[in-house]
C-alpha positions as a Python dict, from the first residue, in 0.01 Angstrom:
ca = {
    (1, 'M'): (0, 0, 0),
    (2, 'I'): (269, -137, 229),
    (3, 'N'): (484, 120, 403),
    (4, 'R'): (836, 140, 259),
    (5, 'R'): (1018, 80, 587),
    (6, 'D'): (778, -199, 686),
    (7, 'F'): (839, -365, 351),
    (8, 'L'): (1216, -349, 397),
    (9, 'R'): (1188, -476, 753),
    (10, 'T'): (980, -778, 651),
    (11, 'M'): (1241, -869, 390),
    (12, 'G'): (1530, -844, 638),
    (13, 'I'): (1688, -538, 482),
    (14, 'A'): (1786, -197, 615),
    (15, 'A'): (1666, 113, 432),
    (16, 'G'): (1896, 187, 142),
    (17, 'G'): (2050, -159, 143),
    (18, 'T'): (2020, -479, -56),
    (19, 'S'): (1885, -806, 71),
    (20, 'L'): (2043, -1148, 99),
    (21, 'A'): (1716, -1275, 244),
    (22, 'G'): (1419, -1385, 41),
    (23, 'I'): (1597, -1612, -208),
    (24, 'S'): (1522, -1962, -83),
    (25, 'G'): (1805, -2210, -115),
    (26, 'L'): (2081, -1980, 2),
    (27, 'A'): (2130, -2158, 331),
    (28, 'S'): (2184, -2495, 161),
    (29, 'A'): (2435, -2340, -76),
    (30, 'A'): (2636, -2165, 195),
    (31, 'G'): (2934, -2372, 304),
    (32, 'S'): (2912, -2586, -9),
    (33, 'A'): (3206, -2809, -90),
    (34, 'A'): (3114, -2824, -458),
    (35, 'K'): (3402, -2821, -703),
    (36, 'G'): (3414, -2717, -1065),
    (37, 'H'): (3498, -2432, -1298),
    (38, 'I'): (3235, -2168, -1366),
    (39, 'V'): (3286, -1910, -1640),
    (40, 'V'): (3089, -1589, -1594),
    (41, 'V'): (3042, -1370, -1901),
    (42, 'G'): (2973, -1004, -1821),
    (43, 'G'): (3072, -811, -1509),
    (44, 'G'): (2760, -604, -1448),
    (45, 'F'): (2502, -629, -1171),
    (46, 'G'): (2432, -992, -1255),
    (47, 'G'): (2771, -1127, -1355),
    (48, 'A'): (2982, -963, -1086),
    (49, 'T'): (2736, -1072, -816),
    (50, 'A'): (2733, -1429, -945),
    (51, 'A'): (3113, -1447, -953),
    (52, 'K'): (3148, -1321, -597),
    (53, 'Y'): (2872, -1536, -447),
    (54, 'L'): (2989, -1853, -620),
    (55, 'R'): (3327, -1807, -454),
    (56, 'M'): (3184, -1697, -120),
    (57, 'W'): (2914, -1963, -84),
    (58, 'S'): (3149, -2242, -198),
    (59, 'N'): (3416, -2133, 49),
    (60, 'G'): (3648, -2093, -247),
    (61, 'S'): (3611, -2454, -366),
    (62, 'V'): (3462, -2352, -701),
    (63, 'E'): (3694, -2192, -955),
    (64, 'V'): (3539, -1883, -1113),
    (65, 'T'): (3658, -1694, -1421),
    (66, 'L'): (3488, -1362, -1498),
    (67, 'I'): (3521, -1229, -1853),
    (68, 'E'): (3440, -860, -1891),
    (69, 'R'): (3537, -624, -2173),
    (70, 'N'): (3563, -315, -1948),
    (71, 'T'): (3842, -260, -1697),
    (72, 'R'): (3603, -133, -1428),
    (73, 'F'): (3234, -155, -1349),
    (74, 'I'): (3028, 151, -1448),
    (75, 'S'): (2675, 167, -1307),
    (76, 'C'): (2382, 235, -1539),
    (77, 'P'): (2158, 315, -1239),
    (78, 'I'): (2266, 662, -1118),
    (79, 'S'): (2428, 741, -1456),
    (80, 'N'): (2145, 983, -1543),
    (81, 'L'): (2286, 1200, -1264),
    (82, 'V'): (2605, 1232, -1469),
    (83, 'I'): (2406, 1341, -1774),
    (84, 'G'): (2223, 1593, -1556),
    (85, 'G'): (2550, 1732, -1420),
    (86, 'L'): (2497, 1614, -1061),
    (87, 'Q'): (2761, 1336, -1051),
    (88, 'Q'): (3088, 1251, -1224),
    (89, 'M'): (3185, 926, -1394),
    (90, 'D'): (3420, 837, -1109),
    (91, 'D'): (3121, 852, -874),
    (92, 'I'): (2952, 564, -1056),
    (93, 'S'): (3259, 351, -1129),
    (94, 'V'): (3398, 66, -913),
    (95, 'S'): (3711, -146, -953),
    (96, 'Y'): (3706, -524, -1003),
    (97, 'D'): (4013, -553, -779),
    (98, 'N'): (3827, -698, -480),
    (99, 'L'): (3676, -977, -689),
    (100, 'R'): (4029, -1068, -791),
    (101, 'D'): (4224, -1002, -470),
    (102, 'K'): (3969, -1072, -196),
    (103, 'W'): (3745, -1339, -348),
    (104, 'G'): (3987, -1516, -579),
    (105, 'V'): (3791, -1464, -899),
    (106, 'K'): (4006, -1480, -1211),
    (107, 'V'): (3913, -1161, -1396),
    (108, 'L'): (3992, -1145, -1767),
    (109, 'T'): (3957, -816, -1955),
    (110, 'D'): (3838, -971, -2278),
    (111, 'E'): (3533, -1038, -2493),
    (112, 'V'): (3363, -1370, -2555),
    (113, 'T'): (3328, -1431, -2928),
    (114, 'A'): (3168, -1778, -2922),
    (115, 'L'): (2993, -2019, -2686),
    (116, 'D'): (2962, -2393, -2750),
    (117, 'P'): (2710, -2543, -2504),
    (118, 'D'): (2775, -2899, -2631),
    (119, 'K'): (3153, -2885, -2581),
    (120, 'R'): (3109, -2657, -2277),
    (121, 'T'): (3361, -2403, -2400),
    (122, 'V'): (3377, -2028, -2451),
    (123, 'T'): (3610, -1864, -2699),
    (124, 'T'): (3754, -1520, -2629),
    (125, 'A'): (3922, -1259, -2844),
    (126, 'K'): (4251, -1257, -2649),
    (127, 'H'): (4266, -1562, -2423),
    (128, 'G'): (4157, -1835, -2662),
    (129, 'T'): (3917, -2113, -2563),
    (130, 'L'): (3824, -2193, -2203),
    (131, 'G'): (3641, -2501, -2081),
    (132, 'Y'): (3375, -2483, -1813),
    (133, 'D'): (3149, -2704, -1604),
    (134, 'R'): (2877, -2439, -1612),
    (135, 'V'): (2863, -2094, -1766),
    (136, 'V'): (2676, -1786, -1645),
    (137, 'L'): (2581, -1535, -1913),
    (138, 'S'): (2501, -1184, -1798),
    (139, 'P'): (2556, -998, -2126),
    (140, 'G'): (2305, -720, -2073),
    (141, 'I'): (2148, -574, -2384),
    (142, 'D'): (2251, -498, -2738),
    (143, 'F'): (2058, -294, -2990),
    (144, 'I'): (1868, -443, -3282),
    (145, 'P'): (2067, -369, -3600),
    (146, 'G'): (1874, -170, -3857),
    (147, 'A'): (1574, -114, -3629),
    (148, 'I'): (1608, 264, -3674),
    (149, 'A'): (1691, 367, -4031),
    (150, 'G'): (1997, 593, -4048),
    (151, 'L'): (2111, 528, -3690),
    (152, 'E'): (2371, 258, -3739),
    (153, 'G'): (2720, 404, -3748),
    (154, 'N'): (2600, 746, -3633),
    (155, 'Q'): (2584, 709, -3257),
    (156, 'E'): (2862, 959, -3202),
    (157, 'L'): (2620, 1220, -3339),
    (158, 'I'): (2308, 1059, -3192),
    (159, 'P'): (2409, 888, -2865),
    (160, 'H'): (2195, 642, -2673),
    (161, 'A'): (2381, 651, -2338),
    (162, 'W'): (2189, 335, -2246),
    (163, 'K'): (2515, 156, -2166),
    (164, 'A'): (2694, 364, -1907),
    (165, 'G'): (3042, 471, -2014),
    (166, 'P'): (3172, 681, -2306),
    (167, 'Q'): (2820, 742, -2434),
    (168, 'T'): (2722, 890, -2097),
    (169, 'V'): (3009, 1139, -2124),
    (170, 'L'): (2923, 1214, -2487),
    (171, 'L'): (2557, 1293, -2416),
    (172, 'R'): (2654, 1515, -2123),
    (173, 'K'): (2895, 1710, -2343),
    (174, 'Q'): (2633, 1756, -2615),
    (175, 'L'): (2394, 1890, -2352),
    (176, 'E'): (2656, 2131, -2219),
    (177, 'D'): (2736, 2249, -2572),
    (178, 'M'): (2371, 2308, -2663),
    (179, 'A'): (2277, 2675, -2685),
    (180, 'D'): (2014, 2823, -2455),
    (181, 'G'): (1686, 2789, -2641),
    (182, 'G'): (1784, 2453, -2790),
    (183, 'V'): (1565, 2142, -2800),
    (184, 'F'): (1671, 1813, -2639),
    (185, 'V'): (1476, 1531, -2803),
    (186, 'M'): (1470, 1185, -2650),
    (187, 'T'): (1304, 879, -2805),
    (188, 'I'): (1187, 576, -2603),
    (189, 'P'): (1138, 232, -2763),
    (190, 'R'): (843, 5, -2704),
    (191, 'A'): (866, -206, -2387),
    (192, 'P'): (1026, -427, -2272),
    (193, 'Y'): (1355, -242, -2254),
    (194, 'R'): (1630, -204, -1996),
    (195, 'C'): (1518, 1, -1691),
    (196, 'P'): (1150, 94, -1745),
    (197, 'P'): (1165, 425, -1549),
    (198, 'G'): (1508, 526, -1678),
    (199, 'P'): (1401, 741, -1976),
    (200, 'Y'): (1153, 939, -1768),
    (201, 'E'): (1414, 999, -1499),
    (202, 'R'): (1654, 1117, -1770),
    (203, 'A'): (1395, 1363, -1905),
    (204, 'C'): (1353, 1507, -1555),
    (205, 'L'): (1726, 1541, -1488),
    (206, 'V'): (1794, 1701, -1825),
    (207, 'A'): (1509, 1945, -1758),
    (208, 'N'): (1649, 2011, -1411),
    (209, 'Y'): (1984, 2106, -1566),
    (210, 'L'): (1826, 2321, -1837),
    (211, 'R'): (1604, 2501, -1587),
    (212, 'E'): (1915, 2621, -1407),
    (213, 'A'): (2161, 2664, -1695),
    (214, 'K'): (1957, 2716, -2014),
    (215, 'P'): (1602, 2809, -1915),
    (216, 'R'): (1481, 2897, -2266),
    (217, 'S'): (1541, 2538, -2378),
    (218, 'K'): (1303, 2243, -2399),
    (219, 'V'): (1292, 1866, -2346),
    (220, 'L'): (1074, 1676, -2595),
    (221, 'V'): (1002, 1312, -2503),
    (222, 'L'): (885, 1095, -2793),
    (223, 'D'): (758, 770, -2641),
    (224, 'A'): (671, 475, -2867),
    (225, 'N'): (455, 344, -2582),
    (226, 'D'): (102, 467, -2523),
    (227, 'E'): (180, 579, -2170),
    (228, 'I'): (459, 617, -1915),
    (229, 'Q'): (584, 266, -1835),
    (230, 'S'): (675, 297, -1466),
    (231, 'K'): (561, 516, -1175),
    (232, 'K'): (316, 679, -1416),
    (233, 'A'): (134, 908, -1173),
    (234, 'L'): (457, 1022, -1007),
    (235, 'F'): (637, 1094, -1334),
    (236, 'T'): (329, 1270, -1472),
    (237, 'K'): (335, 1499, -1171),
    (238, 'A'): (710, 1550, -1208),
    (239, 'F'): (673, 1645, -1575),
    (240, 'E'): (398, 1892, -1484),
    (241, 'S'): (628, 2055, -1228),
    (242, 'Y'): (861, 2157, -1513),
    (243, 'G'): (579, 2332, -1702),
    (244, 'A'): (658, 2402, -2067),
    (245, 'L'): (1017, 2283, -2020),
    (246, 'I'): (906, 1919, -2077),
    (247, 'E'): (668, 1806, -2348),
    (248, 'Y'): (569, 1438, -2340),
    (249, 'V'): (423, 1282, -2655),
    (250, 'P'): (313, 915, -2622),
    (251, 'G'): (249, 690, -2921),
    (252, 'S'): (547, 840, -3108),
    (253, 'K'): (727, 552, -3275),
    (254, 'L'): (1062, 645, -3428),
    (255, 'E'): (1099, 521, -3786),
    (256, 'G'): (1439, 668, -3873),
    (257, 'V'): (1687, 951, -3822),
    (258, 'D'): (1887, 1197, -4028),
    (259, 'A'): (2213, 1215, -3839),
    (260, 'A'): (2350, 1521, -4017),
    (261, 'S'): (2054, 1739, -3923),
    (262, 'R'): (1971, 1552, -3599),
    (263, 'T'): (1618, 1488, -3723),
    (264, 'A'): (1388, 1222, -3578),
    (265, 'K'): (1159, 1076, -3843),
    (266, 'L'): (822, 967, -3705),
    (267, 'E'): (538, 802, -3894),
    (268, 'F'): (360, 1129, -3968),
    (269, 'D'): (614, 1396, -3879),
    (270, 'D'): (982, 1495, -3866),
    (271, 'V'): (1125, 1654, -3553),
    (272, 'Q'): (1457, 1840, -3557),
    (273, 'A'): (1667, 1850, -3244),
    (274, 'D'): (1973, 2034, -3119),
    (275, 'V'): (2058, 1723, -2916),
    (276, 'L'): (1897, 1395, -3027),
    (277, 'N'): (1908, 1110, -2775),
    (278, 'V'): (1774, 794, -2937),
    (279, 'I'): (1724, 491, -2713),
    (280, 'P'): (1697, 214, -2975),
    (281, 'P'): (1494, -107, -2955),
    (282, 'M'): (1699, -369, -2775),
    (283, 'R'): (1746, -741, -2728),
    (284, 'A'): (1963, -983, -2530),
    (285, 'G'): (2337, -926, -2561),
    (286, 'N'): (2490, -1056, -2882),
    (287, 'I'): (2653, -1366, -2731),
    (288, 'A'): (2307, -1503, -2644),
    (289, 'T'): (2191, -1481, -3003),
    (290, 'Q'): (2523, -1603, -3147),
    (291, 'A'): (2506, -1913, -2925),
    (292, 'G'): (2162, -2002, -3056),
    (293, 'L'): (1991, -1982, -2716),
    (294, 'P'): (1609, -1999, -2719),
    (295, 'L'): (1464, -1651, -2770),
    (296, 'I'): (1114, -1518, -2712),
    (297, 'N'): (1008, -1262, -2972),
    (298, 'E'): (1355, -1312, -3123),
    (299, 'R'): (1485, -1084, -2849),
    (300, 'W'): (1501, -1228, -2498),
    (301, 'V'): (1633, -1559, -2362),
    (302, 'E'): (1376, -1799, -2222),
    (303, 'V'): (1492, -1949, -1891),
    (304, 'E'): (1403, -2220, -1643),
    (305, 'W'): (1337, -2005, -1339),
    (306, 'L'): (1451, -2249, -1069),
    (307, 'S'): (1804, -2266, -1208),
    (308, 'M'): (1814, -1967, -1447),
    (309, 'E'): (1929, -2208, -1721),
    (310, 'A'): (1837, -2127, -2079),
    (311, 'K'): (1540, -2347, -2164),
    (312, 'G'): (1662, -2669, -2321),
    (313, 'V'): (2031, -2576, -2283),
    (314, 'P'): (2161, -2736, -1963),
    (315, 'G'): (2465, -2580, -1804),
    (316, 'V'): (2406, -2232, -1954),
    (317, 'H'): (2260, -1994, -1694),
    (318, 'V'): (2136, -1652, -1811),
    (319, 'L'): (2072, -1347, -1591),
    (320, 'G'): (1951, -993, -1588),
    (321, 'D'): (1839, -778, -1878),
    (322, 'A'): (1903, -1055, -2134),
    (323, 'I'): (1614, -1276, -2023),
    (324, 'F'): (1244, -1266, -2100),
    (325, 'P'): (1097, -1126, -1779),
    (326, 'A'): (832, -1287, -1562),
    (327, 'P'): (504, -1093, -1522),
    (328, 'T'): (567, -738, -1391),
    (329, 'M'): (936, -818, -1336),
    (330, 'P'): (1149, -522, -1451),
    (331, 'K'): (1480, -529, -1632),
    (332, 'S'): (1678, -358, -1355),
    (333, 'G'): (2015, -371, -1186),
    (334, 'H'): (1862, -483, -857),
    (335, 'M'): (1676, -768, -1029),
    (336, 'A'): (1994, -883, -1206),
    (337, 'N'): (2165, -895, -864),
    (338, 'Q'): (1880, -1115, -739),
    (339, 'H'): (1893, -1342, -1045),
    (340, 'A'): (2265, -1387, -979),
    (341, 'K'): (2214, -1509, -622),
    (342, 'L'): (1937, -1744, -732),
    (343, 'A'): (2163, -1885, -1003),
    (344, 'A'): (2469, -1912, -775),
    (345, 'A'): (2272, -2110, -517),
    (346, 'A'): (2125, -2335, -787),
    (347, 'I'): (2465, -2397, -949),
    (348, 'L'): (2627, -2500, -623),
    (349, 'N'): (2341, -2739, -552),
    (350, 'L'): (2358, -2884, -903),
    (351, 'L'): (2734, -2936, -877),
    (352, 'E'): (2667, -3148, -567),
    (353, 'G'): (2391, -3345, -734),
    (354, 'K'): (2112, -3163, -552),
    (355, 'A'): (1806, -2996, -699),
    (356, 'P'): (1776, -2617, -690),
    (357, 'S'): (1539, -2467, -436),
    (358, 'A'): (1175, -2516, -537),
    (359, 'T'): (1054, -2195, -372),
    (360, 'P'): (1278, -1902, -466),
    (361, 'V'): (1171, -1545, -394),
    (362, 'V'): (1330, -1238, -555),
    (363, 'M'): (1266, -869, -504),
    (364, 'N'): (1332, -539, -673),
    (365, 'T'): (1372, -177, -571),
    (366, 'C'): (1421, 102, -821),
    (367, 'Y'): (1483, 468, -739),
    (368, 'S'): (1437, 760, -980),
    (369, 'F'): (1549, 1119, -937),
    (370, 'V'): (1292, 1372, -1056),
    (371, 'D'): (1524, 1666, -985),
    (372, 'G'): (1848, 1726, -797),
    (373, 'K'): (1695, 1666, -453),
    (374, 'N'): (1379, 1455, -482),
    (375, 'V'): (1340, 1085, -556),
    (376, 'I'): (1061, 832, -610),
    (377, 'H'): (1078, 454, -587),
    (378, 'V'): (897, 137, -688),
    (379, 'A'): (946, -194, -509),
    (380, 'S'): (814, -545, -574),
    (381, 'V'): (845, -906, -453),
    (382, 'H'): (818, -1210, -681),
    (383, 'Q'): (747, -1564, -549),
    (384, 'Y'): (798, -1870, -767),
    (385, 'D'): (465, -2028, -865),
    (386, 'A'): (505, -2402, -931),
    (387, 'E'): (189, -2424, -1139),
    (388, 'K'): (287, -2134, -1367),
    (389, 'Q'): (656, -2227, -1353),
    (390, 'Q'): (768, -1869, -1309),
    (391, 'P'): (789, -1601, -1039),
    (392, 'M'): (468, -1411, -984),
    (393, 'P'): (423, -1076, -804),
    (394, 'V'): (330, -1104, -438),
    (395, 'E'): (9, -910, -380),
    (396, 'G'): (44, -631, -125),
    (397, 'A'): (424, -641, -117),
    (398, 'G'): (618, -345, -243),
    (399, 'G'): (446, -42, -392),
    (400, 'V'): (550, 307, -493),
    (401, 'S'): (629, 637, -324),
    (402, 'L'): (338, 854, -223),
    (403, 'V'): (522, 1166, -338),
    (404, 'A'): (870, 1262, -451),
    (405, 'N'): (1079, 1351, -147),
    (406, 'E'): (1430, 1437, -32),
    (407, 'L'): (1461, 1149, 217),
    (408, 'E'): (1447, 897, -63),
    (409, 'A'): (1734, 1074, -239),
    (410, 'K'): (1956, 976, 54),
    (411, 'T'): (1812, 624, 48),
    (412, 'A'): (1875, 600, -327),
    (413, 'M'): (2242, 684, -291),
    (414, 'G'): (2266, 441, 1),
    (415, 'W'): (2110, 173, -219),
    (416, 'A'): (2370, 239, -490),
    (417, 'R'): (2665, 223, -253),
    (418, 'N'): (2531, -91, -85),
    (419, 'I'): (2456, -286, -401),
    (420, 'W'): (2794, -194, -552),
    (421, 'A'): (2955, -324, -233),
    (422, 'D'): (2737, -636, -242),
    (423, 'M'): (2870, -706, -591),
    (424, 'L'): (3228, -595, -568),
    (425, 'A'): (3352, -533, -213),
}
C-alpha cells in the first residue's frame, strides 16, 4: 500500500489539498482564446468547478452562465458533522459571490425545467430560455419516485439528509429531540449511491453524539447491501468500538415505511424507530431524465469519458454523481471536481476545433470521521484506458488508512477548505 504522503507527493498535491495535476490536457487548455457561451446547470462540486475553470482557463474569453437553485453552496461532505453536533450549517456553506465578482460567471438563482439538445437551449423557471454553445450538467442525484412505499410526501417525518441543507438541520433536530433510550434507525440503499462511505460515517457520528448525550440509546443500521461498501475493515472496527450502541444488519432491503409510527418495513420484519433516517434509492438528477439522455439501468447517464459528453448527445457534458461510474470510481465530491476539470479542458479544446486529451487521469480522496477526533480515508487514481474506453484504477496508487487517527481529522478539514476554495474562491 502506498504511503499517504508519498501518494500526494507523486500527484503534485500537498496534504489536505486538491490537485490540479494529473488531468492531462490542462496545459493545452490554459490560455485558450476559445469563445462561446457555456451554460452550467448545478452549482455543486462539479458545476461550480466547471464554471470557474472555464472562465480561468479561457482567460475570460468564454461566457459562462451558472444556474443553481440555491443561493449558496452547501457541502454534502462534512455535513454528517452537523448531524453529529460537531459543526454548524454556516461551517459547511460558501457564497457564490467570487464566481460572480472575481471570475465573471453569470450566476442565476433559478431552476432548469427543460433542456433541448437539438436547439441547444435550456429553459428556466424564472429567466426563460437561454441558448448555449455547450451545456454542462451537474445535477447531482434525485430519488426514485415510489421506490419506497409510503415515503413520498413524508420526508419531513422521515428525512434523508442526503442533500445537504434543510434536511440536514431537520435530522439534527430530530436527533436532539429524541429521548435517551431511543432508537435511531438508518437505511442504506443498494449501491451505487452518492458517497459510498457516507452512511457508515453518519452511523458513527450519530453514535458518537448519543454516547455523550443519550448513552442508553442505539443506532440500528439496515443496509440493503451484503456488506459495508467502503473502507470495510476500518468501519467494522469503528462500529465495534461503539459496542452495543451500533447494530449493523446487512442484507436488509427496505420495502416501505409507515410515516406516522416511523416504522421501517423490511421483507420479513418491521422495525420501529424513534428517529427514522431513510436514504432512498437514487438516480441522476431529474433534468438528465427529462432531457432523454442515455441512461444505464434507467438511473445513470452514460458518458464519453474523454469529453464527459452524454453518449450520442454532442454538446451536453455531464459530471459527478449523475453519471454511470467507471470501475471502482466513487460518486464523491472530489471526483465531481475532477470530472469538471476534465470537461472544462475538453470543452475549450473542442471550441477551438481540437480534440480532447487522449490520456486523462483523475483521482479521488475521501475522508470519513468515525468519531469527533479520528478520521479514515480512501484514495484512488484512475487512468483512461483507450482499449476499454473508460478510466481504470491505477494499481498500487492510493489505498486506505491503516487505522483511524487524529492527524487525518486535521487533513480532512484542510481538504474541505481547499476544495471549497478551488471551486469558489
